[in-house]
C-alpha positions in Angstrom: 21.9 23.6 -8.1 23.8 20.5 -9.4 22.9 18.7 -12.6 21.6 15.9 -10.4 19.3 18.2 -8.6 18.2 19.8 -11.8 17.3 16.4 -13.3 15.5 15.3 -10.1 13.4 18.5 -10.1 12.5 18.1 -13.7 10.9 14.8 -13.1 7.5 14.3 -11.4 7.4 13.1 -7.8 5.9 9.7 -7.0 5.0 8.9 -3.4 5.1 5.2 -2.9 3.1 4.4 0.2 3.9 1.1 1.9 1.4 -1.1 3.8 1.3 -2.6 7.3 4.8 -3.2 8.7 6.3 -2.7 5.2 9.0 -0.4 4.1 10.8 0.6 0.9 11.6 -3.1 0.3 8.0 -3.7 -0.7 8.7 -1.2 -3.6 12.2 -2.3 -4.4 11.5 -3.5 -8.0 9.3 -0.6 -8.7 11.9 1.9 -7.5 14.4 0.3 -9.9 11.9 0.4 -12.8 10.4 3.8 -12.2 13.2 6.0 -10.8 14.3 7.0 -14.3 10.9 8.6 -14.9 10.1 10.0 -11.4 11.6 11.2 -8.2 10.4 8.4 -5.9 9.8 8.9 -2.2 8.9 6.1 0.2 7.6 7.7 3.4 8.1 6.2 6.9 5.0 6.4 9.1 7.0 5.9 12.3 4.7 5.0 15.2 1.8 7.1 14.0 -1.4 5.3 15.0 -4.1 6.8 12.6 -4.4 6.9 8.9 -5.2 10.6 9.0 -1.8 11.3 10.8 0.0 9.1 8.3 -1.6 11.1 5.4 -0.4 14.3 7.0 3.1 12.9 7.3 3.1 12.1 3.6 1.8 15.5 2.7 4.5 17.2 4.7 7.2 15.2 2.7 5.6 15.7 -0.7 5.9 18.7 -3.1 2.9 20.8 -4.1 2.0 18.4 -6.9 2.7 14.7 -6.9 1.5 11.2 -7.9 0.7 8.5 -5.4 0.8 4.7 -5.4 -0.4 3.1 -2.2 -0.3 -0.6 -1.4 -2.6 -2.2 1.2 -2.7 0.1 4.2 -0.8 2.6 2.0 -3.8 2.7 -0.3 -6.0 3.7 2.6 -3.5 6.4 3.5 -3.8 7.6 -0.1 -7.5 7.8 0.2 -7.1 10.0 3.3 -4.9 12.3 1.2 -7.7 12.3 -1.4 -10.1 13.3 1.3 -8.0 16.2 2.6 -5.8 17.4 -0.3 -7.1 16.0 -3.6 -6.0 19.1 -5.6 -2.3 18.1 -5.0 -2.6 14.7 -6.5 -1.9 14.3 -10.2 -2.4 10.5 -10.6 -3.3 7.7 -8.3 -2.6 4.0 -8.1 -4.3 1.9 -5.5 -3.0 -1.7 -5.0 -4.5 -4.5 -3.0 -6.3 -2.2 -0.7 -9.8 -1.3 0.7 -12.0 1.6 1.5 -14.6 0.6 4.1 -14.4 0.9 7.8 -14.0 -2.2 10.0 -17.5 -3.8 10.0 -19.5 -4.1 13.1 -20.6 -7.5 14.5 -18.9 -10.8 14.1 -16.9 -10.0 11.0 -15.3 -6.9 12.6 -14.7 -8.8 15.9 -13.0 -11.6 14.0 -10.6 -9.1 12.3 -9.7 -7.6 15.6 -9.0 -11.0 17.2 -6.8 -12.0 14.2 -4.8 -8.8 14.4 -4.4 -9.0 18.2 -3.3 -12.6 17.9 -0.4 -11.5 15.7 0.4 -8.7 18.1 0.7 -11.2 20.9 3.0 -13.3 18.9 5.2 -10.3 18.1 5.3 -9.3 21.7 6.2 -12.8 23.0 8.2 -14.3 20.2 9.3 -11.4 18.1 8.4 -9.8 14.8 9.8 -12.6 12.6 7.6 -15.2 14.3 4.6 -13.0 13.8 5.6 -12.6 10.1 5.9 -16.3 9.6 2.2 -16.7 10.5 1.1 -13.5 8.8 2.7 -14.3 5.4 0.7 -17.6 5.1 -2.4 -15.8 3.9 -0.6 -12.9 2.2 1.1 -14.5 -0.8 -0.1 -17.0 -3.5 0.2 -20.6 -2.2 2.7 -21.3 -4.9 5.0 -18.6 -3.6 5.3 -19.9 -0.1 8.1 -22.1 -1.3 10.0 -19.2 -2.8 12.7 -18.8 -0.1 14.1 -15.6 -1.5 10.7 -13.9 -1.6 9.6 -15.2 1.9 12.9 -14.2 3.4 12.7 -10.7 2.0 9.2 -10.3 3.5 10.2 -11.7 6.9 13.3 -9.4 6.9 11.2 -6.4 6.2 8.7 -7.3 9.0 11.6 -7.9 11.4 12.9 -4.3 10.8 9.8 -3.1 12.6 9.2 -3.1 16.4 6.1 -4.6 18.1 5.3 -1.0 19.2 5.2 0.2 15.6 3.2 -2.9 14.6 0.7 -2.1 17.4 0.4 1.5 16.3 -0.4 0.6 12.7 -2.9 -2.1 13.8 -4.6 0.5 15.9 -4.8 2.7 12.8 -6.4 -0.1 10.7 -8.8 -1.2 13.3 -10.0 2.4 13.7 -9.9 3.2 10.0 -12.5 5.7 8.7 -14.9 4.8 5.9 -13.7 6.2 2.6 -16.7 5.2 0.5 -17.8 8.9 0.0 -14.3 9.8 -1.0 -14.2 7.5 -4.0 -16.9 9.3 -6.0 -15.0 12.6 -5.6 -11.7 11.4 -7.1 -11.2 13.2 -10.4 -7.5 12.5 -11.1 -6.6 9.5 -13.3 -6.8 6.4 -11.1 -5.5 2.9 -11.7 -6.5 -0.1 -9.5 -4.3 -3.1 -9.3 -5.1 -6.4 -7.5 -3.6 -9.8 -7.3 -6.0 -12.4 -8.8 -5.6 -14.6 -5.7 -5.5 -11.8 -3.1 -7.4 -13.3 -0.2 -7.0 -10.3 2.1 -8.1 -7.5 -0.2 -10.0 -9.5 -2.9 -10.6 -8.7 -6.5 -14.3 -8.2 -5.9 -13.6 -5.3 -3.6 -11.5 -3.6 -6.3 -14.2 -4.2 -8.8 -16.5 -2.3 -6.5 -14.0 0.5 -6.1 -13.7 0.7 -9.9 -17.4 1.3 -10.2 -17.3 4.1 -7.6 -14.2 6.0 -8.8 -15.2 7.9 -12.0 -13.1 6.8 -15.1 -10.9 4.5 -13.1 -9.2 1.5 -14.7 -8.8 -1.9 -13.0 -6.0 -4.3 -14.0 -5.5 -7.8 -12.5 -2.1 -9.1 -11.5 -2.1 -12.7 -12.4 -0.8 -15.5 -10.2 -0.4 -13.3 -7.1 -1.7 -12.9 -3.7 -1.8 -9.7 -1.6 1.9 -8.8 -1.9 1.8 -8.1 -5.7 4.7 -5.7 -5.8 7.0 -8.4 -4.5 5.3 -11.5 -5.9 4.9 -10.2 -9.5 7.2 -7.2 -9.6 7.5 -7.1 -13.4 3.7 -7.1 -14.0 3.2 -4.4 -11.4 6.1 -2.2 -12.6 4.9 -2.5 -16.2 1.3 -1.6 -15.3 2.4 1.4 -13.2 4.8 2.6 -15.9 2.2 2.5 -18.6 -0.3 4.3 -16.4 1.8 6.9 -14.7 4.0 8.0 -17.6 1.7 7.6 -20.7 2.0 10.6 -23.0 
């Protein structure tokens, strides 16, 4: 084994789970900040179309014991891991995510229409066009003028195909309810949420914090849903404190 291999295996493993049509770019700043402390892995879900299948993909790539940070859909994948293999998880960070199934009635129907509308744009005009509409409600209003940030998000979205987008939307529309899972989580858990996250609001994370025993909630200021990219320094500092505290 090389010295590099030895140093890698001596560090804990951190699985960084991206959200809908995101990839390692969503964790770019955290990878830079945390790689000295952990062996970081960003899984690729491919065209898997259920959260349970995504969770199994992550478990196949992970060592026997590992830490998880999941953003948005990645947080829901993390909760599926907590449902099926909680004994393998040492620490958990959930960012800008949710835990409930798609509601019935008008609210659930509206979510389905919204997601299908974006799929139609992606199919007809391409992923970047869908991304331009999607990003409007995903970042803090002040950050819509940040050309570097918006371009990095659009480029990330454009790296995915409409087929992958459709598979992940299917997974989210058919997401299982994880309410019962929350009360069973016994590993140290940190919740992070953008103060202005309109998609996965702070109130939902406050509810999660009451349901997960001993969990801690931190608010990322001046940020929408894409906290890891909008406020990377805040997120990285919070994760570093939580994951690697002595």
